[in-house]
N, C-alpha and C positions, 0 to 999 in steps of 0.2 A: 277344886270345888269352891264355889263362892259361898261365904258365910257372913253373917251379920251379928254384930255385938254392940248392944246399946251402951253408949259411953257414960260413965259416971262423971267424968271431967271432960267437957267439950272445949276446953281452952285452945288446944292445938287446932281443932277444926275451925273455931271462930277466927283465929288468925289467918288460916288458909283461905277461908271463905271471904273475909274482908280484903285480902290481897287480890283475889280474883275479881271481886266487885270493883275495887279501885282501878285495876288495869282496864276493865271494860269501860268504866266511866271516863277515864283519862283518854282512852283511844277514841272515844266519841267526841272529844274536844272540850269536855268539861274541865274547868279549872280546879285547883286544889280545894278552895273553899266550897264550891258547889258539890264536889265529890264527897267531902267530909259531911256536908249536910245530908246528902242522900244516904251515906253510910250510917249516920246517926239515927235516921228514921227507921232504917232496916234493923239496926242493932237493938232498938227499943222493942222490937217485936219478936226477937229470937229466943227470949227467955223461956217460952212455953214449948219450944220445939224439942222433939225427941231426936237425938243424933246417934246414928249407928255407924261404926266403922265397917267398911267392906274389906274382907280379908280373903286371901287365897293361900291355903297351906300355911296359915299362921302369919303371912305377910300382909300388912295393910296396904290396900291398893286404892282406897278412896273413901268417900263418905256419902251418906244419904241422910237427909233431915226431913222429918215429917211432923205434921200437927193436925189435929182436929179441934177447932176452936170451941170453947165452952158455950159461946153465945150463938153458935150455928153448927150444931152437930151434924147437919146434912152435908157440910162441905169440908173435905179434907184438903191438905196442901202438901206438895213436895217443895220444901223450902230450898233444898239443895240436893243435887245428885252429881257427883264428880268422881271420875276415875282418872288416876294419873296417866299421863300420855303413854308411858312405856307399858301400861297394862291394858290399854284400849284394844278392843277387837277380840277379846277372849271370852265374851259373854257376860262380863261383870255388870255392864250397864243394863242389859236386859233383866238380869237377875235382880238388880237393885230396884228397877222400875216395878217389877212384879211384886217384890217384897213390900214396897211402899203402897202399892194398890191394895194388897191384902191387909196391911196394917191399918190403913184408913177405913176400909170396908168393914173390918172386924169391930170398929168403934162407931159404926153407924153412918159413916159418910156415904152419900149417894152421888156425890160429884167430887172429882179430884182436880185441883188446880195446880199449875206449875208456872213459875216465872223463870224463863231461860235467859242466861246472861252470856252464854257461849254456845257455839254450834253443837248440836246434839246428834249429828250423823244419822238423822232419820228416826231416832229412838222414839220421838213423840209425834210422828207424822199422823197418827190416827187420833191424836188429841186435837180438837177444833181450836183454831186461832181465835182468841177473844179480843186481842189488841196488841199493839206494839208501841213502845216508847221510842221515838226517833229523835236524833239530834245531829246538828252540824255546826262546826265552828265557822263563824262568818268573819273572814279576815279583811275583806274590802267591800265597798259598795257594789251591789249587783248591777249588771247591765240592765237598763230599762228595756221593757218590751215595747217595740214600736207600735204606736197607735193606742196604747193603754195609759190612762192617767189615773192617779190615786189622790183622793182628798179625804178629809175628816168626815165622818158621818154627822148629819144634822139631827137636831132634836126631833124634827118632824118625822124623820126616817126611823128613829129608834124603836118605837112601839111595834111596828110591823117586823122589823129585824128581830126583835126579842122573841116575838111569838113564833117566827119561823125557825130560829135557832133552837128554841126549847123543843119544838116538834121534831126537828132533825135529830136532836140529841136522844130523844126517846127512841126513834127509829134505829139509831146506831147501837144503843144498848140492847134492844130486842134482837137485832140482826146478829149481834155477837153472841147471843145465847146466854146472856148474863142473868136475865130475870124476866118476869112477866110484864106485859104492857102496862098494867096498873101500877106495879112497883116502879117501873121505869119512869112513868109520868110523875110519881111522887118524888123520885130521886132528882128528876130534871128540875122540878119546882124548888126543891131544897138547895140544889147545887147552884142554880142561878141566883137565888136570894143571897147566898153566901159569897159568891164570886164577883158579882157586879151589883152590890147593894145601892150604889148611888148613880146607876145608869152611866151616862156619858161623863159624869163628874167623878166616877170611881178612880181613886188615885192609882198611878202607875199603870193605867189601862189605855190602850189605843184602839179605837174603833174606826175602821176605814171603809171607804166605798171605792170600788174599781169601776172605771167607765171606759167605753170604747165607742167612737162615733156618736157621742152624746147619749149613749144608752148605759144604764147600770148593768154591769156584767157579773159583779160579785162583791163580797164583803170580807173584812178581816177583823178578828178580835184577838188582841194580844195583851198579856200580862207581863210587865217588865219587872225584873228583879225577883222573879219566881224562885230562883236560886241565885246565889251570888254570881253576877255576871251573865245570867241566863234569862232569856225571855221565853215564856211559854205561849205557844200559839193555840188558843182554844178553838179557833176556827179561821181557816183561810179557804173561802168558799167561792166557787164559780157557779152561777146559776145554770141549771141543767140545759137550757136551750142554747147556751153559749159554749158548752163543752166540746172537746174535740178540735178546737181551733188554736191550741197552744196557749190559752189563757191561764192554764194551771201554773205554768212557769211564771207568769206575771204575778199571780197570787203569792207564790213563794218569794219572788223578788220584793214585793211590797212588804212582806213580813220581815225579810232580812234587812231592808232599809230602815224600817221602824225599830228593829232590834239595835242597829248601830246608832240611830238617832237618840235612843234612850240610854246609851252608854254601855249596853251589853254586847257580848261577843259570841254568844251561842244562842241559836234558836232551836227549841225543842217542842215536841207535841206528841199527842197520842193519836194513832190511827186505829180504828175499830176493825175487828175481824169481819170478813166478808167484803171488804172494800179493796179488792185487788187492784183496781185501776189506780187508786190513790197510792197504794203501796209501790206499784211499779213506777209511778211518777217520782215519788220521794227517793227511790233507789237511783233513778236516772240522774237526779240533781245532787246526789252525794249525801243524802241523809242516812246515817248509820242506825241500825237497830241496836239500841242500848239494852232494852229488855223486851222480851216477847212473852205474852200471857196466853196459855193454852188450858183447855179443860177436857175432861172425859167423864162420861157417866159411869157410875158404879152400881152393880158389879159389871166388869167389862163384858161386852157382848161376845159370845162365842160364834165364830163363823161356821 
């Protein structure tokens, strides 16, 4: 029988949790410094988590960690849910998921979020995918795509690009089910003001234009040194009328080339939920899912 006991001392869980995170980030190609930076950011937020040991007949088989933040009581979160490999498949995972949902719902949460760092075996298939963090180690310059050229964006092109990117960002947030259109628009304005305050002159930032047969087919926006040795691709975009012609790979190649030119060796980015075409492309060119974000409305609907 699966039982749950809230831990007074979560030190052992913390060590195990960070070990699994470190393995996931390293497998995705992140170096030691980048991995430790990500771990530090996560570690800073775990102090408010409630951690329970999952036991079966007195034997600990895993952990589940949950939180309902004071600043947003409507949203709960499963920070971790892990069952040791030798105990998988005995119903402990399902019991822990159900316990976490009840725990958060009892504290007023109307939505439950989870960040997955390892395969969940279908446990959260009915949680909607809100986004994925993808990454790939770039070891050598990518092969150029024939007929496609890449150049820096000009000052004249910047205002139209900025307006288009902000609008697309709003659409991504709304499609992922993260917030309302109004809140998404405010978040877009705030995020762009912070991320690209000096436009084309923003330090460690590359803005690109992709062309084919003299026509602009897409753009790219990259932030170098986002983590030590890692470039973050905020956007590698092919205009809709040019999609389906293999140019998506050209966009990825341009991002990888810019990553290497800046002295980084990892390209990482977020893909929003609902964009299965992009997810399939990234999988096909070797971008690993480092983290996946899913959510479910509470209370859970009964079929």
